[in-house]
C-alpha positions in Angstrom: 91.1 109.4 96.8 93.5 107.1 94.8 90.9 104.3 95.1 88.1 106.5 93.9 90.1 107.8 90.9 91.1 104.2 90.2 87.5 103.1 90.3 86.5 105.9 87.9 89.3 105.0 85.5 88.5 101.3 85.7 84.9 102.1 84.7 86.2 104.2 81.8 88.4 101.3 80.8 85.7 98.7 80.9 83.2 101.0 79.1 85.8 101.6 76.4 86.4 97.8 76.1 82.7 97.1 75.9 82.1 99.7 73.2 85.1 98.7 71.2 84.6 94.9 71.4 80.9 94.4 71.7 79.5 97.4 69.8 82.2 98.3 67.2 83.6 94.7 66.8 87.2 95.5 67.4 89.6 92.6 68.4 90.0 92.3 72.2 93.8 92.8 72.3 93.7 96.0 70.2 90.7 97.2 72.2 92.6 96.6 75.4 95.5 98.8 74.1 93.1 101.6 73.0 91.2 101.4 76.3 94.4 101.5 78.3 95.5 104.7 76.6 92.2 106.4 77.2 92.2 105.3 80.9 95.8 106.5 81.4 95.0 110.0 80.1 92.0 110.3 82.5 94.1 108.8 85.3 96.9 111.4 85.0 94.5 114.3 85.0 92.4 113.0 88.0 95.3 111.9 90.1 97.2 115.1 89.6 94.1 117.1 90.5 92.5 115.1 93.3 94.9 112.5 94.7 98.5 113.6 94.8 98.0 117.4 94.3 101.1 119.6 94.1 102.4 121.5 91.2 102.5 120.1 87.7 106.0 119.4 86.5 107.6 117.8 83.5 109.3 115.4 85.7 106.0 114.2 87.2 104.6 113.9 83.7 107.5 111.9 82.4 107.5 109.6 85.5 103.8 109.1 85.2 104.1 108.0 81.6 107.0 105.7 82.5 104.8 104.1 85.1 101.9 104.0 82.6 104.2 102.3 80.1 105.1 99.7 82.7 101.4 99.2 83.3 100.7 99.1 79.5 103.3 96.4 79.0 101.9 94.4 81.9 98.4 94.9 80.4 99.5 93.6 77.0 101.5 90.6 78.3 98.7 89.5 80.6 96.0 90.0 77.9 98.0 88.3 75.2 99.0 85.4 77.4 95.5 84.7 78.7 93.5 85.4 75.5 95.8 84.3 72.6 98.1 81.8 74.2 95.8 80.1 76.8 92.6 80.8 74.8 90.7 82.2 77.8 87.7 84.6 77.2 88.9 88.2 77.2 87.0 89.0 80.4 89.3 86.6 82.3 92.2 88.7 81.0 90.4 91.8 82.1 90.0 90.5 85.6 93.7 89.6 85.8 94.8 93.0 84.6 92.4 94.8 86.9 93.8 92.9 89.9 97.4 93.4 89.0 98.1 96.7 87.3 96.5 99.1 89.9 98.7 97.7 92.7 101.8 98.1 90.6 100.8 101.6 89.5 99.9 102.8 93.0 103.2 101.7 94.4 105.3 103.3 91.7 103.2 106.5 91.6 103.1 106.9 95.3 106.8 106.3 96.0 108.3 107.6 92.8 106.1 109.7 90.5 104.5 112.0 93.0 107.1 111.7 95.7 
């Protein structure tokens, strides 16, 4: 179920990026930050309900947001490096973040957040 939730949240992320960059005209780095926050809120709700189950606790919420903060930092560093420093198109940055961050998040959430 984690993969399905991840796919749904990835779609939410890319849809948010598309709307913010291509339709509204926001800068890709700022759009990435906004999209990441939107995706993280959906991810917590869906993972709590469908993936890991259990009772809601403040500890899980705090741990989830710590993991999300790690993912957020990775997202920013990867996007900034690829788009601003190396001048790649923002979609290259999106591919790199999409391949990296879900693996890190799953490992941390599975073995620490929802343990």
